[in-house]
C-alpha positions in Angstrom: 302.3 89.9 -73.3 303.3 86.5 -71.9 303.6 83.6 -74.3 300.9 80.9 -74.5 302.1 77.8 -72.5 303.5 75.3 -75.0 301.7 72.5 -73.2 298.2 73.8 -74.0 296.2 71.0 -75.6 295.9 71.4 -79.4 292.3 71.9 -80.6 292.4 69.0 -83.1 295.0 66.7 -81.6 294.4 63.0 -82.2 295.4 60.5 -79.5 297.5 58.2 -81.7 301.1 59.3 -82.2 303.0 58.2 -85.3 306.3 60.0 -84.8 307.8 63.2 -83.3 307.9 66.3 -85.5 310.0 69.5 -85.2 309.1 72.2 -87.7 311.8 74.7 -88.8 310.6 78.0 -90.3 307.2 76.9 -88.9 305.3 80.2 -89.2 301.7 80.0 -88.2 301.8 76.2 -88.3 300.2 75.0 -91.6 302.7 72.2 -92.1 302.7 71.2 -88.4 298.9 71.2 -88.3 298.8 68.8 -91.2 301.1 66.5 -89.3 299.0 66.9 -86.1 295.8 66.0 -87.9 297.4 62.9 -89.3 298.3 61.7 -85.8 301.9 62.8 -85.3 303.4 64.3 -82.1 304.3 67.8 -83.0 306.9 68.8 -80.5 308.0 72.3 -81.5 308.2 74.9 -84.2 311.2 77.3 -84.8 310.7 80.7 -86.4 311.8 84.3 -86.1 308.4 85.9 -86.6 306.9 86.7 -83.2 303.5 87.3 -84.8 303.1 83.6 -85.4 303.6 82.5 -81.8 300.0 82.3 -80.6 298.7 80.7 -83.8 301.4 78.0 -83.6 301.1 77.2 -79.9 297.4 77.5 -79.5 296.4 75.3 -82.5 299.2 72.8 -82.3 299.8 72.4 -78.6 303.5 72.6 -79.3 306.3 74.9 -78.2 307.2 77.9 -80.3 310.9 78.8 -80.3 311.5 82.3 -81.5 315.0 82.2 -82.9 317.0 82.7 -86.0 317.7 79.3 -87.5 321.4 80.3 -88.0 321.6 80.4 -84.2 320.0 77.0 -83.6 322.3 74.1 -82.9 321.6 70.5 -83.8 321.8 69.4 -80.1 319.0 71.8 -79.3 316.8 70.3 -82.0 317.7 66.7 -81.0 316.6 67.5 -77.4 313.1 68.5 -78.6 312.3 65.0 -79.9 310.5 62.4 -77.8 312.3 59.2 -76.8 311.4 56.1 -78.7 309.6 57.8 -81.6 310.7 58.2 -85.2 312.2 61.7 -85.6 310.8 63.9 -88.4 312.4 67.2 -89.2 310.4 69.4 -91.6 310.9 73.0 -92.8 310.1 75.6 -95.4 312.9 78.0 -95.8 311.6 81.5 -96.6 311.1 81.6 -100.3 311.3 85.3 -101.1 314.6 85.1 -102.9 313.3 82.4 -105.2 309.7 83.7 -105.7 308.3 85.2 -108.9 306.8 87.8 -106.6 310.2 89.0 -105.5 311.4 92.4 -106.8 314.4 92.2 -109.1 316.4 94.3 -106.7 316.2 91.6 -104.0 318.1 89.2 -106.3 321.3 91.4 -106.4 322.6 90.4 -103.0 320.6 87.3 -101.9 323.5 85.5 -100.1 322.0 86.2 -96.7 318.8 84.5 -97.7 320.4 81.7 -99.6 322.0 80.5 -96.4 318.6 79.7 -94.9 318.3 76.6 -97.0 321.9 75.8 -96.2 321.2 76.2 -92.5 318.3 73.8 -92.7 320.7 71.3 -94.5 323.2 71.9 -91.6 320.5 71.0 -89.1 319.7 67.8 -91.0 323.4 66.8 -90.9 323.7 67.5 -87.2 320.4 66.0 -86.1 320.2 63.1 -88.5 316.5 62.6 -88.2 314.7 59.6 -89.7 312.6 61.6 -92.1 313.1 65.1 -93.7 310.6 67.2 -95.6 311.2 70.5 -97.3 308.8 72.7 -99.2 309.5 75.8 -101.3 308.6 77.6 -104.5 309.3 75.8 -107.9 311.8 78.5 -109.0 314.2 77.2 -106.4 314.8 74.3 -108.8 316.2 76.7 -111.4 317.7 79.4 -109.2 321.3 80.0 -110.3 321.1 77.0 -112.6 319.6 74.8 -109.9 322.9 74.6 -108.0 321.4 75.6 -104.7 318.8 72.8 -104.7 321.3 70.3 -106.2 323.7 70.9 -103.3 320.9 70.4 -100.8 319.7 67.2 -102.4 323.3 65.8 -102.7 323.9 66.6 -99.1 320.9 64.5 -98.2 322.0 61.6 -100.4 325.5 61.7 -98.9 324.0 61.5 -95.5 322.3 58.2 -96.4 318.8 59.4 -97.3 316.6 58.1 -100.0 315.4 61.3 -101.7 312.3 62.3 -103.7 311.8 65.7 -105.1 309.1 67.1 -107.4 307.0 70.2 -108.2 303.5 69.6 -106.9 300.2 71.1 -107.8 298.6 71.8 -104.4 295.1 71.8 -106.0 295.6 68.1 -106.6 295.7 67.6 -102.9 292.6 69.5 -102.0 294.0 73.1 -101.8 291.6 75.5 -103.5 294.4 77.5 -105.1 296.5 77.4 -108.3 299.6 76.9 -106.1 302.6 75.0 -107.3 305.2 74.0 -104.7 308.5 72.1 -104.7 308.3 69.3 -102.3 311.4 67.3 -101.1 311.1 64.1 -99.0 314.0 62.2 -97.6 314.1 59.0 -95.6 316.7 56.9 -93.8 314.2 54.1 -93.1 313.2 53.2 -96.7 312.0 54.7 -100.0 309.7 57.7 -99.8 307.5 59.6 -102.2 304.4 61.9 -101.9 301.1 60.0 -101.8 299.1 60.1 -105.0 296.9 63.1 -105.7 293.5 63.1 -104.0 291.7 65.4 -106.5 291.5 65.3 -110.3 291.6 68.5 -112.3 287.9 68.5 -113.0 287.2 68.0 -109.2 289.6 70.6 -107.8 288.2 72.5 -104.8 287.0 75.9 -105.6 286.7 79.3 -104.1 283.0 78.6 -103.5 283.8 75.4 -101.7 286.1 77.2 -99.3 284.5 80.6 -98.5 280.9 80.7 -99.7 279.5 80.1 -96.2 281.0 83.2 -94.6 278.7 86.2 -93.9 278.9 89.1 -96.3 280.9 92.2 -95.2 281.9 95.4 -96.9 285.3 96.9 -97.6 286.8 98.2 -94.3 284.4 96.1 -92.1 284.9 93.0 -89.9 282.4 90.4 -88.9 281.2 90.8 -85.3 281.9 87.2 -84.3 285.2 86.8 -86.1 287.7 89.7 -86.2 289.8 87.8 -88.8 286.9 88.0 -91.2 288.0 91.5 -92.0 288.3 93.2 -95.4 290.7 96.1 -96.1 289.4 99.6 -96.9 289.2 100.7 -100.5 289.8 104.2 -101.8 287.1 105.7 -103.9 288.9 104.9 -107.1 289.5 101.3 -106.1 285.9 100.9 -105.1 285.0 102.1 -108.6 287.5 99.6 -110.1 286.2 96.6 -108.2 282.6 97.5 -109.2 283.8 97.4 -112.8 285.7 94.1 -112.3 284.3 90.8 -113.4 285.6 87.3 -112.6 287.9 86.2 -115.4 288.5 89.7 -116.8 291.4 92.1 -116.3 291.8 95.9 -116.0 292.0 95.9 -119.9 288.2 95.4 -119.9 287.5 98.5 -117.9 286.6 102.0 -118.8 290.1 103.5 -119.7 289.5 106.2 -117.1 289.7 103.6 -114.3 293.0 102.1 -115.5 296.0 103.0 -113.3 298.5 105.3 -114.9 301.3 102.8 -114.5 299.3 100.3 -116.6 298.8 102.8 -119.3 302.5 102.9 -119.9 304.2 100.3 -122.2 306.2 99.1 -119.2 303.0 98.2 -117.3 300.9 96.7 -120.0 301.9 93.1 -119.1 300.9 93.3 -115.5 297.4 92.0 -115.9 297.2 89.7 -112.8 296.2 92.6 -110.5 292.9 94.3 -109.7 291.1 91.1 -110.5 288.2 89.2 -109.0 288.3 85.5 -108.1 285.9 83.1 -109.8 283.5 81.2 -107.6 283.8 78.0 -109.5 287.6 77.8 -109.9 290.5 77.6 -107.5 291.8 80.9 -106.2 295.1 82.3 -107.3 298.2 81.7 -105.1 297.6 83.2 -101.7 300.4 85.6 -100.8 301.4 87.9 -98.0 299.5 90.6 -99.8 296.3 88.7 -100.3 294.2 91.2 -98.5 294.8 93.9 -101.1 292.6 94.3 -104.2 295.4 95.9 -106.2 298.0 93.2 -105.3 296.7 90.4 -107.4 293.4 88.7 -108.3 292.3 88.9 -104.7 288.9 90.6 -105.3 285.9 88.7 -103.8 283.9 86.9 -106.5 280.8 89.2 -106.0 281.2 91.5 -103.0 282.9 94.8 -103.7 286.0 94.2 -101.6 289.2 92.2 -101.4 289.0 88.8 -99.7 289.1 88.9 -95.9 291.9 87.5 -93.8 289.7 84.6 -92.7 288.8 83.8 -96.3 292.5 83.8 -97.1 293.1 81.4 -94.3 290.4 79.1 -95.5 291.9 79.1 -99.0 295.1 78.0 -97.3 293.0 75.2 -95.8 293.3 76.3 -92.2 290.3 75.1 -90.3 287.6 77.8 -89.6 288.4 77.5 -85.9 292.1 78.2 -86.4 293.0 81.0 -84.0 295.7 83.4 -85.1 295.6 85.9 -82.3 294.4 85.9 -78.7 290.9 87.5 -78.4 292.2 90.5 -76.4 295.4 90.9 -78.3 296.2 93.9 -80.4 297.3 92.7 -83.9 298.0 94.2 -87.2 296.4 93.3 -90.5 299.8 93.2 -92.2 301.1 90.7 -89.7 298.1 88.4 -90.1 298.4 88.5 -93.9 302.1 87.6 -93.6 301.4 84.7 -91.3 298.6 83.4 -93.6 300.3 84.0 -96.9 303.7 82.5 -95.9 302.0 79.3 -94.5 302.2 75.9 -96.0 298.6 74.9 -96.8 297.3 72.5 -94.2 296.0 70.1 -96.9 299.5 69.8 -98.4 300.9 69.3 -94.9 298.5 66.4 -94.5 299.6 64.8 -97.8 303.3 65.1 -96.7 302.4 63.6 -93.3 300.5 60.7 -94.9 303.6 60.1 -97.1 305.8 60.0 -94.0 303.4 57.6 -92.2 303.4 55.3 -95.2 307.2 55.1 -95.2 307.3 54.5 -91.4 304.7 51.8 -91.9 307.0 49.9 -94.4 305.3 51.3 -97.5 301.8 50.1 -96.5 298.7 52.3 -96.4 298.4 55.1 -93.9 
């Protein structure tokens, strides 16, 4: 199927442009979309996942370059920026080797994945943009004693950047999730830091705020007017389990006959954050690439007997309801959609990063 033209107008593009943005490891475009909504000129995204192409190009009006970052040269990236605009290079290196969701086995030979952060650092050195932003999971700060992150930050400082780095609670920026992320900001044009939180802990956005307005569906069904509002099928035993599940409870509260055999063993007794329901009036758990599966986390709908739909997951990632992930006539796979959504930077966090960049470019004044 031919690629969507990269010059297609973005659905939410403002007319005022604050700077030019190239997004490395862009995925479906959550970070780029945050910049777009804040008035930046999103020029291109680079990623190796072909499933994200339509979502990125259609919603951001920017070119999607499907390429391994290791094969991307600095001069290629430099050519993507617009003349006369501040150059902003952003990226979120895939976090699987640093994530608490990773299997232990994947940590044995992680060198191939370590290099992705290093490749991003290489591009920064070659391109020398005015502003750099990087987002990842908090465990990166401690991975192998923190040496990997320290090397990245030291590289930025040696290249003349003022650097800010901190673990951020995304809920404090309007994301209805308990999602902690490591955010790095670096600037060659002045001091930079993330803008102050927009939400206090007693005012965090909730699951109800994000998804209560969607029409009810059953497990295995999709809404007629929105194919992405689709819930995965449930086996008979999982349907019985979700009927027994209550928000805030775990499988320990069930009839023992419903408890999975693996959780009846001593090795499985600590894994309580699965087969759970979300609570209407609290933020959701961290949305992952397996967020459409009831048994993969606390991804049960607060009251309907199903896991959350893909559209609900996207809303919890603060993508607009109108965000289009696939062409209407395109054949797509649920696993690909869940991967695009779960790997994304929440749009609301992207907006906070963009506001921070705008403030620095504006000499430290308001955005």
